[in-house]
MARDOGU-371412 format. One line per field, with one value per residue (C-alpha): residue in one letter; y negated, x, z negated. Coordinates in pm, 1 decimal. Each point is the difference from the previous one (the first is absolute). Layout:
rest c(a | ...)
py c(Y | ...)
px c(X | ...)
pz c(Z | ...)
//
This chain:
rest c(x | x | x | x | x | x | x | x | x | x | x | x | x | x | x | x | x | x | x | x | x | x | x | x | x | x | x | x | x | x | x | x | x | x | x | x | x | x | x | x | x | x | x | x | x | x | x | x | x | x | x | x | x | x | x | x | x | x | x | x | x | x | x | x | x | x | x | x | x | x | x | x | x | x | x | x | x | x | x | x | x | x | x | x | x | x | x | x | x | x | x | x | x | x | x | x | x | x | x | x | x | x | x | x | x | x | x | x | x | x | x | x | x | x | x | x | x | x | x | x | x | x | x | x | x | x | x | x | x | x | x | x | x | x | x | x | x | x | x | x | x | x | x | x | x | x | x | x | x | x | x | x | x | x | x | x | x | x | x | x | x | x | x | x | x | x | x | x | x | x | x | x | x | x | x | x | x | x | x | x | x | x | x | x | x | x | x | x | x | x | x | x | x | x | x | x | x | x | x | x | x | x | x | x | x | x | x | x | x | x | x | x | x | x | x | x | x | x | x | x | x | x | x | x | x | x | x | x | x | x | x | x | x | x | x | x | x | x | x | x | x | x | x | x | x | x | x | x | x | x | x | x | x | x | x | x | x | x | x | x | x | x | x | x | x | x | x | x | x | x | x | x | x | x | x | x | x | x | x | x | x | x | x | x | x | x | x | x | x | x | x | x | x | x | x | x | x | x | x | x | x | x | x | x | x | x | x | x | x | x | x | x | x | x | x | x | x | x | x | x | x | x | x | x | x | x | x | x | x | x | x | x | x | x | x | x | x | x | x | x | x | x | x | x | x | x | x | x | x | x | x | x | x | x | x | x | x | x | x | x | x | x | x | x | x | x | x | x | x | x | x | x | x | x | x | x | x | x | x | x | x | x | x | x | x | x | x | x | x | x | x | x | x | x | x | x | x | x | x | x | x | x | x | x | x | x | x | x | x | x | x | x | x | x | x | x | x | x | x | x | x | x | x | x | x | x | x | x | x | x | x | x | x | x | x | x | x | x | x | x | x | x | x | x | x | x | x | x | x | x | x | x | x | x | x | x | x | x | x | x | x | x | x | x | x | x | x | x | x | x | x | x | x | x | x | x | x | x | x | x | x | x | x | x | x | x | x | x | x | x | x | x | x | x | x | x | x | x | x | x | x | x | x | x)
py c(-3239.5 | -273.4 | 89.7 | -253.3 | -47.1 | -167.3 | -115.1 | -73.4 | -203.5 | 87.1 | -250.5 | -266.4 | -299.9 | 115.0 | 126.2 | -342.5 | -165.9 | 224.0 | -62.7 | -374.8 | 5.1 | 262.2 | -115.2 | 185.6 | 308.2 | 329.7 | 138.7 | -309.0 | 48.2 | -251.2 | -94.4 | -249.7 | -203.7 | -129.9 | -243.8 | -119.1 | -292.6 | 91.1 | 373.0 | 152.2 | 362.4 | 217.0 | 17.3 | 207.4 | 205.9 | 164.0 | 353.1 | -104.6 | -175.5 | 295.6 | 231.5 | -188.3 | 4.1 | -323.3 | 10.4 | -225.9 | -180.5 | -3.0 | -339.0 | -183.0 | -86.0 | 366.3 | 105.3 | -266.9 | 118.2 | 365.6 | -42.3 | -213.5 | -173.7 | 39.4 | -198.6 | -174.1 | -191.3 | -180.0 | 149.4 | -153.4 | 142.5 | -223.4 | 129.8 | 359.4 | -48.5 | -166.5 | 295.1 | 238.1 | -186.2 | 11.7 | 376.4 | 30.3 | -202.2 | 218.0 | 316.6 | -154.1 | -29.5 | 344.9 | 245.2 | -94.3 | -261.6 | -14.1 | -101.7 | -207.3 | -101.3 | 185.4 | -228.4 | -0.1 | 281.0 | 172.9 | -7.8 | 205.7 | 96.4 | 206.4 | 215.8 | 174.4 | -22.2 | -118.8 | 277.3 | 198.2 | -277.2 | 83.9 | 378.3 | 83.4 | -76.0 | 182.3 | -173.8 | -328.6 | 5.7 | 115.3 | -256.3 | -274.6 | 75.3 | 37.2 | -333.6 | -172.9 | 165.3 | -123.8 | -352.2 | 43.5 | 76.3 | 300.3 | 127.4 | 284.0 | 72.8 | 215.4 | 66.5 | 107.7 | -38.6 | -305.0 | -309.4 | 84.1 | 351.2 | -114.2 | -288.5 | 218.3 | 277.0 | -240.3 | -150.5 | 329.4 | 229.5 | 20.6 | 115.2 | -251.5 | 128.0 | 208.1 | 103.2 | 87.2 | 214.2 | -119.6 | 99.9 | 83.0 | -330.0 | 131.0 | 266.5 | -239.2 | -274.8 | 211.1 | -23.6 | -362.5 | -234.0 | -249.0 | -289.4 | 121.5 | -107.3 | -370.7 | -85.5 | -280.6 | 88.3 | -50.4 | 249.5 | 259.3 | -34.4 | 35.2 | 311.0 | 158.7 | -74.8 | 192.3 | 301.5 | -43.1 | 47.2 | 102.2 | -95.3 | 349.6 | -25.1 | -335.8 | 116.2 | 298.1 | -227.1 | -120.9 | -342.6 | -169.5 | -20.7 | -133.1 | -263.6 | -102.4 | -60.7 | -117.1 | -124.6 | 115.5 | -37.5 | 353.8 | 157.1 | -218.6 | 92.0 | 370.7 | -18.3 | -178.1 | 260.0 | 293.9 | -161.4 | -49.0 | -376.1 | -161.2 | -225.1 | -189.7 | -144.0 | -364.9 | -2.3 | -265.3 | -235.5 | -262.7 | -318.1 | 117.0 | 305.1 | -51.5 | 133.3 | -23.2 | 92.3 | 83.2 | 5.8 | 149.0 | -123.5 | 358.2 | 291.5 | 207.5 | 368.1 | 145.7 | 91.9 | -183.5 | -319.5 | 24.0 | 52.3 | -304.0 | -231.0 | 145.3 | -100.5 | -354.1 | -28.4 | 125.0 | -259.3 | -274.9 | 123.3 | 14.5 | -360.2 | -105.4 | 195.8 | -150.6 | -351.4 | 70.1 | 194.1 | 319.9 | 365.9 | 242.0 | 309.6 | 104.9 | -66.5 | 64.0 | 32.8 | -61.2 | 129.2 | -159.2 | 211.0 | -117.8 | 217.2 | -220.3 | 255.5 | -50.7 | 226.3 | -73.6 | 122.4 | -73.6 | 13.3 | -51.9 | -59.5 | 76.2 | -353.5 | -332.0 | -11.4 | -236.0 | 230.5 | -23.7 | 320.0 | 205.2 | -123.6 | 61.5 | 357.0 | 71.8 | -111.3 | 159.0 | 335.9 | 4.3 | -118.3 | 349.5 | -54.6 | -283.6 | 97.2 | -283.7 | 127.9 | -218.6 | -247.8 | -232.8 | -367.0 | -133.2 | 95.3 | -157.5 | 47.1 | -105.5 | -6.2 | 102.1 | 37.2 | -230.6 | -79.5 | -265.3 | 90.4 | -216.5 | 10.0 | 170.0 | 43.6 | 331.1 | 185.6 | 23.6 | 337.9 | -41.5 | 8.2 | 332.3 | -29.0 | 247.1 | -48.6 | 241.9 | -152.8 | 268.7 | -247.0 | 101.7 | 368.8 | -69.4 | -205.2 | 283.4 | 256.2 | -231.1 | -80.5 | 367.8 | 69.5 | 73.7 | -250.6 | 66.0 | -72.0 | -83.0 | 68.9 | 84.3 | -244.5 | -0.2 | -153.7 | -107.0 | 278.2 | 278.6 | 225.5 | 202.7 | -10.9 | -378.4 | -65.9 | 20.5 | -243.2 | -13.9 | -310.9 | -109.0 | 177.1 | -335.4 | -160.8 | -139.4 | 190.9 | -27.2 | -30.9 | 287.1 | 351.0 | 314.3 | 82.2 | 240.0 | 99.7 | 307.2 | 184.9 | -15.1 | 271.7 | -44.8 | 100.6 | -161.4 | 138.1 | -231.6 | 141.7 | 216.7 | 360.6 | 194.8 | 297.5 | 271.5 | 21.2 | 165.5 | -247.9 | -70.4 | -332.9 | -281.0 | -53.2 | 327.0 | 63.4 | 285.2 | 355.8 | 62.0 | -178.0 | 114.6 | -219.5 | 81.6 | 359.9 | 78.3 | 29.1 | -149.9 | 72.4 | -303.7 | 61.0 | -352.0 | -317.8 | -358.3 | -243.2 | -126.1 | -345.7 | -185.2 | -244.4 | -213.5 | -122.2 | -356.0 | -126.4 | -352.7 | 129.9 | 259.5 | 16.8 | 378.2 | 19.7 | -170.7 | 315.6 | 208.0 | 193.5 | 232.4 | 220.7 | 89.5 | 298.2 | 95.4 | 380.6 | 258.2 | 344.3 | 328.0 | -69.7 | -337.8 | -210.1 | -312.3 | -164.7 | -309.4 | 83.5 | -184.5 | 50.1 | -246.7 | -114.4 | 16.0 | 356.1 | -106.3 | -265.0 | 67.0 | -374.0 | -19.8 | 250.4 | 333.3 | 201.9 | 162.8 | 49.3 | -126.9 | 20.8 | -339.6 | 48.4 | 230.7 | -60.6 | 65.7)
px c(-11242.4 | -34.8 | -47.2 | 152.5 | -94.1 | 248.3 | -136.8 | 257.0 | -83.0 | 278.1 | -116.8 | -159.4 | 147.5 | -104.6 | -337.6 | -64.8 | 84.8 | -239.4 | -278.0 | 56.0 | -1.4 | -244.4 | 71.4 | 334.8 | -46.8 | 10.1 | 280.7 | 225.4 | 310.1 | 13.5 | 319.2 | 89.2 | 317.7 | 217.1 | 286.5 | 308.3 | 163.9 | 26.1 | -38.9 | -341.6 | -98.8 | -309.1 | -120.1 | -313.4 | -130.5 | -335.9 | -65.8 | -3.9 | 334.7 | 159.1 | -130.1 | 195.1 | 324.3 | -8.8 | 102.0 | 53.6 | 335.1 | 19.2 | 98.0 | -309.8 | 156.6 | 76.5 | -354.4 | -146.7 | 219.6 | -96.3 | -377.9 | -200.8 | -300.2 | 126.1 | -208.4 | 245.0 | -98.9 | 225.2 | 19.5 | -232.4 | 73.1 | -258.6 | -279.3 | 111.1 | 0.4 | -341.7 | -135.7 | 148.1 | -168.8 | -334.2 | 37.1 | 83.0 | -307.4 | -216.5 | 142.2 | -62.5 | -370.9 | -27.1 | 242.6 | 173.4 | 6.1 | 381.5 | 125.1 | 301.6 | 172.3 | 328.5 | 185.9 | 91.8 | -214.5 | -212.5 | -238.5 | 3.3 | -282.8 | -55.7 | -306.3 | -19.5 | -360.6 | -127.5 | 69.6 | -306.9 | -218.6 | 145.0 | -43.6 | 350.6 | 348.4 | -23.4 | -317.2 | 122.3 | 322.5 | -162.7 | -277.2 | 251.8 | 212.7 | -303.9 | -142.2 | 330.6 | 17.1 | -350.5 | 129.1 | 293.7 | 262.2 | 230.9 | 46.1 | 158.1 | -106.2 | 154.5 | -121.1 | 256.3 | 80.1 | 224.2 | 19.7 | 354.2 | -88.1 | -310.2 | 191.5 | 283.2 | -223.5 | -233.9 | 291.9 | 171.6 | -281.8 | -161.0 | -346.5 | -267.5 | -76.6 | 174.8 | -90.3 | 276.1 | -144.2 | 47.2 | 340.9 | 148.2 | 175.7 | 356.7 | -51.5 | -178.9 | 265.1 | 317.9 | 53.1 | -100.0 | 260.4 | 176.9 | -189.1 | -317.6 | 146.0 | -62.3 | 369.1 | 162.5 | 154.9 | 359.1 | -41.9 | -157.4 | 286.8 | 258.4 | -170.5 | -5.9 | 369.4 | 57.9 | -183.6 | -347.1 | -291.4 | -306.8 | -166.1 | 56.7 | 376.2 | 9.8 | -216.1 | 231.3 | 305.6 | 119.0 | -145.1 | 304.2 | 226.2 | -288.5 | -85.9 | 363.7 | 29.7 | -349.2 | -153.2 | -324.4 | -228.8 | 50.2 | -76.3 | -306.8 | -144.5 | 62.9 | -164.3 | -301.5 | -35.0 | 25.6 | -234.2 | 263.8 | -63.8 | -340.6 | -55.7 | -323.9 | -199.2 | -93.8 | -352.4 | -90.5 | -284.3 | -180.8 | -154.8 | -350.5 | 14.6 | -185.0 | 220.9 | -5.5 | 280.3 | 61.8 | 352.1 | 72.9 | 242.3 | 35.1 | -23.2 | -316.9 | -44.2 | -309.3 | -285.5 | -252.7 | 205.6 | 41.6 | -375.0 | -75.0 | 216.2 | -131.0 | -348.6 | 116.4 | 177.4 | -307.1 | -216.5 | 242.9 | 19.7 | -378.6 | -29.0 | 245.4 | -195.8 | -330.0 | 141.0 | 85.0 | -315.3 | 191.7 | -24.2 | 289.6 | 35.7 | 348.1 | 162.1 | 366.5 | 134.9 | 377.2 | 181.2 | 340.8 | 207.7 | 289.7 | 243.8 | -61.7 | -218.1 | -348.0 | -302.9 | -324.3 | -358.1 | -248.6 | -377.1 | -230.5 | -370.8 | -238.6 | -140.3 | 104.3 | -65.4 | 55.2 | -126.3 | 242.7 | -117.8 | 18.0 | 343.3 | 134.5 | -131.1 | 161.0 | 340.0 | -34.1 | -80.5 | 354.2 | 194.5 | 142.7 | 205.3 | 191.6 | 333.4 | 91.7 | 356.1 | 174.9 | -285.9 | -198.6 | 92.7 | -251.3 | -326.8 | -122.2 | -338.2 | -42.6 | -300.2 | 172.3 | -319.6 | -295.5 | -323.3 | -268.7 | -251.8 | -295.2 | -165.3 | -337.4 | -270.6 | -7.9 | -324.8 | -236.6 | -38.6 | -376.2 | 30.4 | 90.3 | 287.9 | -40.3 | 357.7 | 251.9 | 348.1 | 262.8 | 287.8 | 114.6 | -4.3 | 204.3 | 250.4 | 56.6 | 54.6 | 225.7 | 227.7 | 29.9 | 143.9 | -303.5 | 116.0 | -237.6 | -345.7 | -249.2 | -349.6 | -133.2 | -208.4 | -157.6 | 182.3 | -152.8 | 113.2 | -176.0 | 306.0 | -54.8 | 354.5 | 6.5 | -337.3 | 145.9 | 232.2 | 167.6 | -67.8 | 81.1 | -193.0 | -136.0 | -51.7 | -347.4 | -241.3 | 94.9 | -365.5 | 4.0 | -141.8 | 72.4 | -234.6 | -274.2 | -129.0 | 221.8 | 110.8 | 363.0 | 189.5 | 93.6 | 358.8 | 169.7 | 343.1 | 298.1 | 65.9 | -232.3 | 122.8 | 10.9 | -240.2 | -73.8 | -357.7 | -222.3 | -249.5 | -191.1 | 102.2 | -88.1 | -265.4 | -44.5 | 133.0 | 243.9 | -122.7 | 287.8 | 316.2 | 321.4 | 155.5 | 297.5 | 13.0 | -369.3 | -268.6 | -338.5 | -316.4 | -223.8 | -354.2 | -140.6 | 127.1 | -106.3 | 143.7 | 173.9 | 63.3 | 218.3 | 261.3 | 202.1 | 354.8 | 72.4 | 149.4 | 38.5 | 254.0 | 189.7 | 24.7 | 42.7 | -361.0 | -147.4 | -180.5 | 31.0 | -308.7 | -80.5 | -308.4 | -75.5 | -210.3 | -121.9 | 19.7 | -95.0 | 155.8 | -152.7 | 93.0 | -175.2 | 317.0 | -41.2 | 278.5 | 46.8 | 181.7 | 59.0 | 120.6 | 254.3 | -145.7 | -342.2 | 44.7 | 23.5 | 266.2 | 350.0 | 66.1 | -237.6 | 193.7 | 179.3 | -323.9 | 154.4 | -207.0 | 75.3 | -152.1 | -27.0 | -204.1 | -185.9 | -350.3 | -89.6)
pz c(5963.3 | 265.2 | 363.3 | 236.1 | 365.2 | 232.8 | 334.7 | 271.0 | 312.1 | 247.6 | 261.2 | -218.7 | 183.5 | 347.3 | -122.6 | -152.5 | 331.6 | 192.0 | -251.4 | 25.7 | 382.0 | 135.9 | 354.6 | 0.2 | 222.6 | -186.5 | 215.7 | -29.3 | -222.2 | -285.9 | -186.8 | -271.4 | 45.7 | -283.7 | 40.3 | -182.1 | 174.4 | 366.2 | -65.3 | 64.8 | -67.1 | -39.5 | -360.5 | 75.1 | 293.5 | 57.5 | 122.7 | 367.2 | -31.6 | -178.5 | 271.0 | 268.9 | -198.7 | -200.7 | -365.9 | -298.8 | 18.2 | 380.8 | 149.1 | 121.8 | 336.3 | 68.9 | -91.9 | 227.6 | 287.0 | -49.9 | -24.3 | 237.9 | -153.0 | -358.3 | -251.1 | -235.1 | -313.0 | -247.2 | -346.3 | -259.3 | -347.1 | -166.7 | 224.6 | -57.5 | -377.0 | 10.7 | 199.2 | -255.9 | -284.8 | 180.3 | 38.0 | -369.9 | -98.1 | 222.1 | -158.7 | -342.7 | 74.1 | 156.1 | -159.6 | -324.0 | -276.2 | 13.4 | 346.3 | 100.0 | 320.2 | 58.4 | 246.2 | 273.9 | 138.4 | -262.3 | -291.8 | -317.2 | -233.8 | -312.5 | 65.7 | -338.5 | -114.1 | 339.0 | 253.6 | -108.7 | 141.7 | 343.4 | -30.5 | -118.9 | 123.9 | 333.7 | 113.4 | -141.5 | 203.9 | 323.7 | -34.6 | -74.6 | 306.8 | 225.5 | -111.0 | 69.6 | 343.0 | 79.3 | -65.4 | 235.3 | -266.5 | -0.6 | -355.5 | -195.7 | -357.3 | -273.0 | -353.3 | -260.2 | -370.2 | 47.1 | 212.9 | 109.4 | 119.2 | 186.6 | 158.9 | 126.2 | 132.3 | 180.9 | 191.4 | 79.1 | 114.2 | 342.7 | -114.3 | -95.9 | -349.9 | -264.0 | -355.3 | -246.9 | -281.8 | -354.7 | -134.9 | 343.3 | 62.8 | -29.0 | 265.3 | 234.2 | 0.7 | -4.1 | 377.5 | 44.1 | 153.1 | -222.8 | 159.9 | -175.3 | -337.6 | 74.6 | -26.6 | 197.6 | 335.7 | -117.9 | -284.4 | 231.1 | 250.5 | -276.8 | -138.6 | 343.8 | 37.2 | -324.1 | 145.2 | -152.1 | 239.7 | -204.0 | -326.7 | -135.0 | 52.2 | -174.2 | -290.5 | -63.3 | -31.5 | -344.2 | -71.1 | -155.9 | 310.9 | 209.0 | -261.3 | -28.2 | 374.3 | 100.6 | -324.4 | -166.8 | 303.1 | 135.8 | -337.6 | -45.9 | 339.2 | -61.2 | -342.2 | 148.7 | 275.1 | -241.0 | -255.9 | -268.2 | -9.6 | 40.0 | 300.6 | -61.8 | 287.8 | -40.7 | 149.5 | 251.5 | -81.9 | 202.0 | -145.2 | 89.1 | -228.7 | -327.0 | -278.5 | -379.6 | -240.2 | -363.6 | -145.7 | -341.6 | -261.8 | -119.1 | 249.7 | -10.8 | 78.2 | -167.3 | 233.9 | -220.0 | 13.7 | 376.6 | 40.3 | -217.5 | 209.2 | 325.2 | -112.6 | -71.2 | 334.1 | 186.2 | -176.3 | 95.5 | 358.9 | 37.4 | -120.0 | 270.4 | 259.9 | -112.2 | 27.6 | 363.4 | 88.6 | 69.5 | -88.8 | -17.2 | 220.3 | -109.6 | -337.3 | -84.3 | -352.2 | -9.8 | -309.4 | -72.5 | -237.1 | -214.1 | 199.9 | 305.8 | 177.9 | 137.1 | 7.2 | 179.8 | -0.3 | 275.4 | -33.6 | 295.7 | 30.2 | 283.3 | 0.2 | -156.5 | -375.2 | -292.3 | -271.5 | -292.4 | -166.1 | 319.1 | 109.7 | -349.8 | 8.5 | 338.1 | -130.3 | -343.1 | 158.1 | 140.2 | -304.0 | -50.7 | 317.4 | -166.8 | -151.3 | -239.1 | -44.0 | -259.1 | 14.0 | 226.5 | -3.7 | 251.7 | 169.0 | 323.9 | 162.6 | 363.1 | 231.4 | 323.4 | 202.5 | -53.8 | 181.2 | -46.3 | -270.5 | -94.2 | -337.4 | -3.4 | -256.1 | -184.4 | 57.9 | -294.6 | -167.9 | 38.6 | 378.6 | 152.3 | 243.9 | 285.6 | 121.6 | -147.3 | -28.2 | 56.8 | -9.2 | -349.0 | 92.3 | 314.5 | -202.5 | -247.2 | 276.7 | 198.5 | -293.7 | -83.2 | 342.5 | 218.5 | 255.8 | 291.1 | -128.4 | 271.5 | 123.8 | 341.4 | 200.3 | 347.6 | 293.0 | 329.7 | 234.7 | 189.8 | -18.9 | -320.9 | -136.9 | 43.5 | -160.8 | -352.3 | -172.0 | -338.4 | -204.9 | -352.5 | -272.4 | -120.8 | 341.4 | 71.3 | 218.5 | 367.1 | 96.4 | 248.6 | 3.6 | 193.5 | 289.9 | -105.3 | 346.4 | 7.2 | -314.4 | -100.1 | -193.0 | -362.8 | 72.1 | 297.2 | 85.3 | 28.6 | 346.1 | 211.3 | 16.1 | 325.0 | 24.8 | 255.6 | 129.0 | 255.8 | 139.0 | 317.2 | 151.2 | 13.7 | -270.9 | -189.8 | -351.0 | -64.7 | -39.3 | -238.7 | -113.3 | -163.3 | -268.9 | -221.7 | 115.7 | -62.5 | 266.2 | -86.5 | 195.5 | 51.9 | -119.5 | 38.9 | 166.8 | 51.6 | 254.9 | 192.5 | -144.3 | 247.7 | -131.3 | 238.7 | -51.2 | -106.0 | 324.9 | -139.0 | -253.7 | 204.4 | 377.9 | -29.7 | -124.2 | 305.7 | 110.5 | -318.8 | -109.3 | -289.6 | -25.7 | -363.9 | -115.7 | -344.3 | -15.3 | -263.5 | -21.3 | -122.9 | -362.1 | -5.8 | 18.6 | 211.9 | 198.7 | 211.1 | 323.2 | 323.5 | 352.1 | 137.7 | 331.0 | 164.2 | 123.1 | 365.5 | 61.0 | -135.8 | -13.0 | -296.3 | -211.3 | -13.0 | -49.9 | -304.1 | -313.8 | -352.3 | -345.3 | -166.6 | -316.2 | -237.0 | -133.7 | -362.5)
//
């Protein structure tokens, strides 16, 4: 069953204006003005404008009189639509093979077969909204079984994300307002006049009288929302995407036949990539069924590749996820993320290659759903928790090493934990310390190793000091503990003690 994500941008027009003109002060209210003849009104308002009482539909002259210093911009539907298409193309490369703009203020995507690459639906939605927020865009995202349900919920809720479990669409949409059905304004007003206020009330009404008065549109929208009628998403494509197709005179459905044509499409795609000197990082297989529905599979690689055999294997391993239904009439294979890749000579079997390529192993894990594959590498910082960074599993060596003057523990805690100690200030190690409800007597100790704060990154660390000790208790366990401050001046730290790591 497809899983559809609807992303709603409640302030797209004003967010676009702020992104285009960074000189606009953050606290300044921004509104968009539409006009018809001599009449001018607000067609969009940002959060600041709404906070001071402005709203969509208010006369522009009244808004200008109420708010001093109001930033007013004429409506530009073409620019808004272009921004929406750019967002859809970005989501296509990052989240799903099937993405489309949903004018005037949203995008829609089918994430079936692709959400596992983001760690599941919850992490996918939160990551999506956070990435939009980082780019100055307010967004709300809902995942549901149908486009209609996700659309209505995204535009009716106040939270940023919401997940509707599979099969729970009817319960989730019952209390939605009629405007969430994507009906024209006149129909919604007429339905409200008749006493209808929610989708649930309308769905419980006999269909024939509604169709006789309003036509088939209400029934069609209800059937789309409740998954009685398919509503395929026509995926957006840009001219730069390399895509190959294969249409069939007779529909296919057998797994062996699908695998055969996948292999041919991969070969054709790799030839196109080779002609352009590119390698693929993300490949999307789009399956067009005869019932006018679309399925998609996404395969990613850790580094750019053009290996026909390997790409075919990655896609064939996921053929069982394809439901051919009454048959497949077309297959499309698109390279939605590419990078430059030069040809190189294959090493001779007579020469031993000391470099172990883990790229294939990472690809297999990643396409099975292990989405966060990385390795640890040193980072130039004296502060222990900042001296480690996560990099790609196939990234080249960063060319740095950890300092070996003082030993470091095998296990470094995410956050230092507070401990109770008895110690003679300022430079003596603890006699004992209590951690997690157990008192440990210190038998041996080495230190202190003084680490200063990075004042060039945080002004709060201008005078910060930590004194680290390596201590061993009576059972032979060794710990890495530190005192915040130099033991004399309170400006250097709180003089409280923490445990930061455990030695092997």
